[in-house]
C-alpha positions in Angstrom: 124.5 45.8 129.3 123.9 46.9 125.9 123.1 43.5 125.0 120.5 43.0 128.4 118.6 46.2 127.3 118.5 45.1 123.6 117.0 41.9 124.6 114.3 43.2 126.8 113.0 46.1 124.1 113.1 42.9 121.5 110.8 40.9 124.4 108.9 43.6 125.2 108.5 44.7 120.9 107.4 40.8 121.0 104.9 40.7 123.4 103.2 44.0 122.6 102.6 43.2 118.9 100.9 39.7 119.4 97.4 39.6 119.8 95.3 42.3 119.7 92.5 44.4 122.1 88.9 43.0 121.9 86.4 45.6 120.4 82.8 44.1 121.5 79.9 45.5 120.3 77.2 46.8 123.0 74.5 44.5 123.9 72.1 47.2 123.4 72.2 50.1 120.9 69.8 53.2 120.5 67.2 52.7 118.2 66.7 49.0 118.7 63.3 49.3 119.8 62.3 51.1 116.4 63.5 48.6 114.6 61.8 46.4 112.2 61.2 42.8 112.5 63.1 42.0 109.4 65.9 44.1 110.3 65.8 42.4 113.6 66.1 39.3 112.0 68.7 40.4 109.4 71.0 41.5 112.4 70.7 38.0 113.9 71.6 36.1 110.7 74.9 38.5 110.5 75.7 38.4 114.2 75.4 34.6 113.5 77.7 34.2 110.7 80.0 36.7 112.4 80.2 34.4 115.8 81.2 31.1 114.2 84.0 33.2 112.0 85.2 34.0 115.2 84.9 31.0 116.7 87.0 29.1 114.1 89.2 32.0 114.2 90.0 31.5 118.0 90.3 27.8 117.6 93.1 28.1 115.3 94.9 30.2 117.2 95.6 27.1 119.9 97.9 26.0 117.8 99.5 29.1 116.8 100.2 29.8 120.5 101.7 26.2 121.0 104.2 27.5 118.4 105.1 30.7 120.0 105.3 28.7 123.4 108.1 26.6 122.2 109.7 29.5 120.5 109.0 32.1 123.2 106.3 31.7 125.9 106.0 35.6 125.9 104.9 36.4 122.4 101.5 33.9 123.2 98.6 35.7 122.4 96.7 35.4 125.4 94.1 38.2 124.9 91.4 36.0 123.1 90.1 38.9 121.3 87.7 36.8 119.3 86.4 34.9 122.0 85.4 38.4 123.9 83.6 39.7 120.5 81.8 36.1 120.2 80.5 36.4 123.5 79.2 40.1 123.0 77.8 39.3 119.4 75.7 36.2 121.3 74.4 38.8 124.6 73.6 41.2 121.4 71.7 38.3 119.7 70.2 37.8 123.2 69.0 41.1 123.3 67.6 41.4 119.8 65.8 38.3 120.3 63.9 39.6 123.7 63.0 42.6 121.2 61.5 40.5 118.7 59.6 38.8 121.4 58.4 42.1 122.6 57.2 43.1 119.3 55.6 39.7 118.8 58.1 39.0 115.4 58.2 35.8 114.1 61.7 34.2 114.1 61.3 32.7 110.6 60.4 35.4 108.1 56.9 34.7 106.5 57.6 33.1 102.5 54.7 33.8 100.6 54.0 31.1 97.5 53.9 31.9 94.0 50.2 32.1 94.0 49.7 34.2 97.0 52.2 36.8 95.2 50.1 36.3 91.9 46.9 37.3 93.6 48.5 39.9 95.1 49.4 41.6 92.5 46.0 40.9 90.5 44.5 42.5 93.1 46.7 45.7 93.3 46.1 46.0 89.0 42.6 45.6 90.1 42.7 48.6 92.9 44.7 50.5 90.5 42.5 50.2 87.7 39.5 51.3 89.8 41.3 54.4 90.7 42.3 55.4 87.1 38.2 54.9 86.2 37.4 57.6 89.0 39.5 60.2 87.6 
């Protein structure tokens, strides 16, 4: 009787410890509409990096699950937390891209040439010099 209870407790412990609960990000968050195009672009890039990381981790679990299946089928990680979180990040990116379209943001950040940057700097210096002359 004691060995049966001990075995059941051990199996319960093993199955409870394998895997983790998914913590998916919300598709829409308050303040998204007020964000700048640059911050939206930056979050999309960060989300894309996280998606790739989570999908790689999810793919690597195949061999871990295969090993657990041989040892004890009850200990396999069936929660798929990484896949769920990656799906949520993809949905979030879709929402952010819709906001960018509404705001008429460019999906590619503006890249200014060195010549354009120098011209802008010269213009600012001239404006400051004129303000100083007026004073």
